[in-house]
N, C-alpha and C positions, 0 to 999 in steps of 0.2 A: 443289795441282801437278803433275800427273801426275811419272812416272819420266821421261820422255822430253823435259821441258822443261826448259831449263839458265834458271839465273838472270839477271837483265840483266845485260850486259857480259861474259857467260859463255860459252864454245861450247857450242853445244846436245850431248848426252850421247845416243849411237846405243845403241838396247836391242838385246838380245842376242837372234839366232832361237830361237822356242821349237821343242824338237824334241821331238817326240811317239814313245813308245816302245806300240807296239803289246802290246793285253794278250795274255800266251801261256796259251792254255787247256788244259793239258797233260790235263784228263780228257775232253774231247771227242776228243781224237788215240786216247786208250787205248782210250773205247767205243768208237768207230769203229773200231779194228782188230780188236776184240771181235765186234763184231757182224758185220764181214765175215768173219772169221774161222767162227764158227759159222753165216753162211748157205753159206758155202762146204761148210761139213761136210755140211749139210742138202740142198743141191742135187748134190752129187755124190753124197749116199745115193740121193736119189731116181731120179736118171738112171742109174745103174750096177747099180740092185735089179732081178736079173732077177723076182721075183717078181711084180713091178707089171706086165709084160708089156706093156710100152707098144705094141706091134706090134698087141695085140691091140685097145688103145684105138683107135689109128687106125684098123682094122678097120668098129669099131662107131659110131665117132662121128657118121656122116651114117647109119648105119644104119635103114632105112625106119621101125621100131619105135620108135625112139627119137626118131628125129625126129616122129614122130606123137602121141607122148608129150609132144615138149618144144612142140607147138602145142594140146595140151590143155591144159596148162600155162599157157601164154601166155593161151588163152580165159580162163580160170578168172581169172588175176590180173587182168584188165581188167575182166570182167564185176564180180567180188567187189567192184574198188575203189571201182567206180560206183556199187553198192548201198550201199557204205560211206559215200563222201563225202557223196552225195543225202540216207542216212538220217541219218549224221554231223549234217547241218545241220539237218535237221528236227527232231532231238531236243536238239540244243544250243539252238534257238529256243523249242523248248517248255520246256527246262529254263531259260530265262531269264525265260519269261512269266510275269506277277503273278498268273494264274492258279493257285492251290494243287492244283487237279485235274490240269491240264496240266504243269505242274511238277512233280509226285508220281508222275505216269505215268511221264513220260520219265527221273525218278532211278530208278524203280522195274527198268525196263526196262535199264538201264546198269550196276544193281545185279548183274540176274542173268545177263545176258550176259556180264560180265567176272570174276563171281564163279564162274562153272562153266569147266571146262577144252575147249577148243575141239574136242579129239577125242571128249569126251563130247556135245556139242553134232552132230557130225555123224553119231555113232552115234542119235541119236537122233531126227536128221530123215530117216535112212536106211531106219529100223524105225517109222517112223510109223502105220505102217498097223495096227500089234499095239493101237496103243491107239484109234484113229480109224480103223477099216477105211473109211470114205466120209468126204467131204468135202463139205459142200453149202451152200448160200445158202437164206436163208427168212427166217420172221418166228419169231422166240423164242417155242417152245411153240406154235408154229400151222403152217402149209403149209410145205412146204419147195420151191424154184422149180427149183433145178437143185442136182444134186448128181454127185459123181466118186469113183471109185474109185480110193483113196491109194496104191496102189501102181502104177498106172498114172499116176496125176498126178505122185508126188514118184517121177523116177526117180533113179540115181546121178548124173548129172549135175546137175539139181533139188537135190538133198540136198546135193552138195558146194558149190553156189550158195549156199544158205539158210544153210548152216552158216558159211560163209567172210563171207559178207557181211553177216548179220546181227550178226554176232557184230563185225566191223571199224566196223560203224555205232557200236557202244557205244565202242570206242576212239576214233573221228573226233570223235563228238559233245563228249567231253569238249576234244579239240584246237582245235573249232572254238571252243567256248566261250570256253578260254581268251584265244583271238585277239580273238575278240566282247570280252571285257573290258579288252582290254588298248587299244582307242580310248578316248580323252578323254572322258570324260562330256559335255563342254561341244558335244560333236558333235549328241549327241542332241538337248541342249536349244536350240542354233543350228535344227536340223533342223525342231523342232516348233516352234516360232517363225516358222518359214517355210509353216508349215502343212502341213509334209509328214506323210502318212501312215507307220506303222509300218512298211510292208511297202518303200515304197519308199525310205525312210530305212535298211532293211537293206540294201536292194538295190544304191543310189546310193552310199552314205557310206560303212558300216559295214563293209560286207564286202569293199571294196576295200580299206580301210587296214588289216584285220584279215589279209588275204592276205599281207602280208609274215611275221607272226608265223606263219601256219597251214601254209604251204608246207615249210618246212624239214622240221616232223615228218610231215608228208603225204608227202613224199617216202619218209620213213626208214620209213613203213608199207608204203607201196608196193613197195620193197625186200624188207620184212619177210614180203608177203603171198606173195611170187614164191616163197620161201622155205616159206612155212606150207603153199602148197599139197600139196606132200608128204604133209600129215597125210589127203588124203583116201585114201591108200592103206588105212588102215583100213576104207572100205566097198569098196574096190574097183575105184576109177574109173578109169580106165586113164587116166595121166599119167606124166611121166618118171620116176619114181621106181618105179611099177609096169612100164613098160615095161624096164627094166635089170632089174628081179627076174623077169620073164618071162624075160628072154633067159638069166640067170645060173644059173636053177632048171633048165634045158634044157643048157648047156656048163658047169656050173660054173664059168664064170671069174668067179666073185664078185669080187673086188680090182678088174681092171682096167675092169670095167662100174659100179664104181661109182664109179673115176675118171672116167667117163666122164659122167657124171650131175655129178660135182662140177664138171666142165671147163664143163658147159654153163650151170650156175647161177653160176659165177664169171663166164662172158663174159654172162650177162643182166643179172646185179646191176652188172656195171661199165657196162653201155652206162645202165641207167638212173641209174644215179650223174652220170654224165656230162649227162643229161639235166636233172636235179633240179638242179647247179649253172648250167645254162643259165638254168632258170627264175626262180633265186633271183638272180641277176645281172639280169636282167628287172624282179622286182619290187622289186629293191632299187635301182633308180635315181632319184635326185635324193635319196635319203636319206644321210646322217651315214656307214653302214656301206658305200655303195658308195665317199662319196670316201675312206674310210679304205684300200677295196679298191685304188684307182686307184692311192694314193701307198703302197701296202705296200712295194713294191718300194722305191721311196728310204730309207723307215724300214728295210729289211734291209741296204741298202747302208751307209749308216749304223752299223746295228749291228756291221758287219763289220770295218769300219774304225775302230771304238772304241779310244780308245788312252788311257794315263796321260800328263799331263802333268809332265816333270818338268823 
């Protein structure tokens, strides 16, 4: 018998209303005040520091040389990521192949390009002519059909793409391999039972499901690639960092021009982050993660309104 029910013949007893007392999160308030105070100090210091020369930053933010370097940075990022993604998918499929030669070749490639610094790879590609003055196609130990001068074939732009793209392919291979292996093995068995070829199974069944796992780290790799392009300064290719270095080597406005480059990098990475979020939402449709994201606002409201019952 519940407390609100009275024995037969007696008047019902009215239950007292429950009073909820919100939990006091004093630590959160203290932490918030400290963070706001530190943020105020930092922002005030940055704004009022005359050594940063904000008017100079504004003058060079849209300078033709800076914009040309920015354009080259974006071109390097897009093409290098395309090389990395296509190469990564190919290497991942090779890595998962039952053929030991194919799998071993992919493993050696990944080991080599992940095991050496990117800046070293860029310099090697740029000075490849020192080891191979000419590159050609032909029959081994036989006639050569066509050949090219290595210095003319591998320009600074080509060396930048080779260094960035081939290095990225090694990392993308592991990302794609992890995504493919995240798909349940029963999918492969079902496709095989239906008589689908390995290529068709990969294209129509495995990769579409693996994309939910592949997309987030690929977005991170793209953002990282945008900033990694600054390493081509080692071989002198004209991009954003080289552009600002060229300018401040002439006018000695080092700090404001570095701030100009940082501002453009922050802007571009912010745009890429927003694009990544939208792509992740698209591939998460119909999954449990999508349901959690849609219902997240409700859980946050309940967590704010939680309390102790007395």
